[in-house]
C-alpha positions in Angstrom: 37.9 -72.9 -82.3 38.8 -70.5 -84.3 42.6 -68.5 -83.7 41.9 -65.2 -82.0 44.8 -62.6 -83.0 46.6 -60.7 -80.3 45.9 -57.1 -79.9 49.4 -56.3 -78.8 51.2 -58.3 -81.8 48.8 -56.6 -84.5 50.1 -53.8 -86.5 48.4 -51.3 -89.5 52.1 -51.5 -90.9 51.7 -55.8 -90.8 47.8 -56.5 -90.4 46.9 -60.0 -90.0 46.1 -61.5 -93.7 42.2 -62.3 -94.3 40.8 -64.8 -96.5 39.9 -62.0 -99.1 43.4 -61.2 -98.9 44.9 -64.2 -99.4 42.9 -64.9 -102.7 44.2 -61.7 -104.4 47.8 -62.9 -103.5 50.1 -63.3 -106.5 53.4 -64.5 -106.8 56.5 -62.1 -106.2 58.0 -62.8 -109.4 54.6 -61.4 -111.3 54.6 -58.5 -109.3 58.1 -57.8 -109.0 59.9 -59.3 -112.4 62.9 -56.9 -112.1 63.7 -58.4 -108.9 63.2 -62.1 -108.8 63.2 -62.8 -112.9 60.8 -64.7 -114.9 62.2 -68.0 -115.6 61.1 -69.8 -119.2 59.3 -73.2 -119.2 63.0 -74.6 -120.7 65.1 -72.8 -118.2 62.7 -74.4 -115.2 63.8 -77.8 -116.6 67.6 -77.2 -117.2 69.1 -79.2 -114.3 71.0 -77.2 -111.7 74.3 -77.7 -110.1 77.4 -79.4 -111.0 77.3 -81.8 -114.4 77.6 -85.6 -113.3 81.0 -86.7 -114.1 81.5 -90.0 -116.3 84.2 -91.4 -113.9 82.4 -90.6 -110.6 83.8 -91.8 -107.3 81.6 -93.5 -104.0 81.9 -92.1 -100.9 82.8 -95.3 -98.3 84.0 -95.0 -94.7 87.4 -96.8 -94.1 89.0 -97.6 -90.6 93.0 -97.4 -90.9 95.6 -97.4 -88.2 96.6 -94.0 -87.2 100.2 -94.2 -88.7 99.3 -95.5 -91.9 96.9 -92.6 -92.1 99.7 -89.9 -91.0 102.0 -91.2 -93.8 99.5 -91.1 -96.6 98.8 -87.3 -95.4 102.8 -86.4 -94.8 102.9 -87.2 -99.0 100.8 -83.5 -99.1 98.0 -82.6 -101.2 96.3 -85.0 -103.1 97.2 -87.9 -101.0 93.3 -89.4 -101.3 94.1 -89.3 -105.0 97.2 -91.5 -104.7 95.8 -93.8 -102.6 93.0 -94.4 -104.7 95.5 -95.2 -107.6 97.4 -97.4 -105.5 94.1 -99.5 -104.5 93.0 -99.4 -108.4 96.1 -100.4 -109.1 96.7 -103.1 -106.7 93.2 -104.8 -107.4 
């Protein structure tokens, strides 16, 4: 069944797209290159985000008693790093 347009929701400023309009449509970066910029093929292959650390960590879930956790947190900022160091040295 073909979807019928609702005349109350249509507007001259924003008409419903026809197949012909869709066929003529172009990507925004072609129409407005100053706004959207043009990315080269090399730029598209470049990885984004923060580079991977050679010393990457693994996230885990660890249950500790409240008093143990409070004592570590009381040592100030960087308590997680200090805890990891103590665990590493104990192995």
